N, C-alpha and C positions, 0 to 999 in steps of 0.2 A: 618722747620723751626718754625714750630706752636711749636713742641715740647720741645725746642730748647730754645723760652720764658718760655712756661709754666716750666722749671728744672730752669731756672733760678729765676721766680718770688719765684716757693721753698726753690729754694736755700739763696734765701733773705730772708725769711719767715725764713725757721729757723738760720737764722745766728744772726733775730736782736732776738726769742722768742726764741732757740731752740724744738719746740713744735715738734715732729716724729708722727707715729702713732703708732710707738713701744711704745711713750710716754704714749699714748691714754689706750691703751695695757691694760700695767706695772700697772696704773693707774687704772685700770675696776676691774684688777683681783684681786688687793691689799684691793679697797673695796669689794669684793667679799668673798674674805678671811679672813677681818675683822668681814664681817655679819654677814658670815657663824660661825665664832669663836664664838663669842661676845653670839652667841645665843647658840652653845653647851656647850662653856668652860666653860661661863659662871656659870651655873646651875649646870652641873660638878664640875667645878673647885670647888663652895662656898658650895656647901657641901660637897667635900672633909674636904677641909681646917675649915672649922667650927666645923665637928670633932675634926679634930688636933687641932686647935689653939682659937677657940673660934670664934662668927661672926667677929667682930669689924677686928681679924685681918684677918681673912678671906677674908674682903670685901677690904683691903688694899696692899694684895698681889695679886687681883684678880687686881686691876686698876695698879700696877706696872708690871704686865705680857702685861696686852693689852696697855698699853704708853711704852714700850719696842717694839713693832709691830709694833705698830704705827713711832712712830720715825728710825727702820728701814728701811718702808714702802718711806717715808719724802728724808731720806737719797739714796734709791736708785734710785726716782723719781730726785732726782737735779742730780746725778751722768750721769743721763741717757740725762736729759739737755741739760747739762756744755760741754757732748760727739755729739752732735749733734750741738750746737753749733760751738764748735771748727771744725770740721768736714765739718759741712754747709762753717765758712768762709775762708777754706784750700785750699775746695775744688772749690770754689769760686775766689780765689788769683791764683791757679791754671788754671784758665782758663783766666783771664783777664791776663798773662805773656807766654799765648799761645802762637809758630808762628803761624801768618796770613794765614788764608786759602789762601789769592794768592797765596802765594812759595808753593799750595799742586802740586805734579808735573800730574797730571788727569787735573787739573786748567788748568796749562803751556800746556800740550801735547792740550787739547781742542784750545786752543790761537792759536799756533802756526799754528792748520792747519785750524782753521777761517781766517790765514791769510792772507795760504796761496792762499783757496781756492778765497777770494775777494779782495788780495788786500791790501797788507801794508801801501801805497797809504792813505784806501777809512777807515782801523780796526786803524790806530795809532792816529786822534784826537780823534776819541770815544770809546777805551784802556785807555787814558791818563785822560780823563772827566770820567771814570768809577772808575781811579785808585784817583783820585781827591776826588770821592764823599764815598771813601769807606777810605783813611786816613782822611778825616775829620770829618767818624761817628764814626772812632777809639777814636779820638780824643777827640769828642764829649762826649762816654761815660765813656774816663777818668777822664773828665772833672766831668761827673756826680757823678762818682764814691769817686773821693775828695771829692767834694762838701761833700754826704753822710755820709765819714768818718771823714771831719767832722764836722761837725754835728750831729754824734755820739757821737766825743771824747769831744763838750762841753754838751752834755748834763746830759754821764759820769763825768762831773767834776761838774757839780755845785751840 
């Protein structure tokens, strides 16, 4: 049960922000690669370009190369973020429209067995109360989800 709550919270955070561990790993690798490339390629590239084209053009060429690397890393991070958001939104929608756990054959079998052992006259009021509580909880969760989506739509439109 707690595992389900944690999964739901994780999906809500991913749906809202698109943050995953993969995003942080990709950004860390990109930062480390950029730092290493800056250290080695700047010196070697500048020296080679300075010999070939002169010092001013060498500096411009090195700037262009590192700008290209930075833009490609940013584009890949944005793509990863958007993909995570879409997956989380789709998974939350799938969980919201999934069948009720009350229709699970194991639950029905257990309820029939308890009904036989206790007697249907004693079990029926408790079962009806449980069913009403489950329906109330489901409707409450749907209302909260709809209110949250309306708030997000309102924030996105502003």
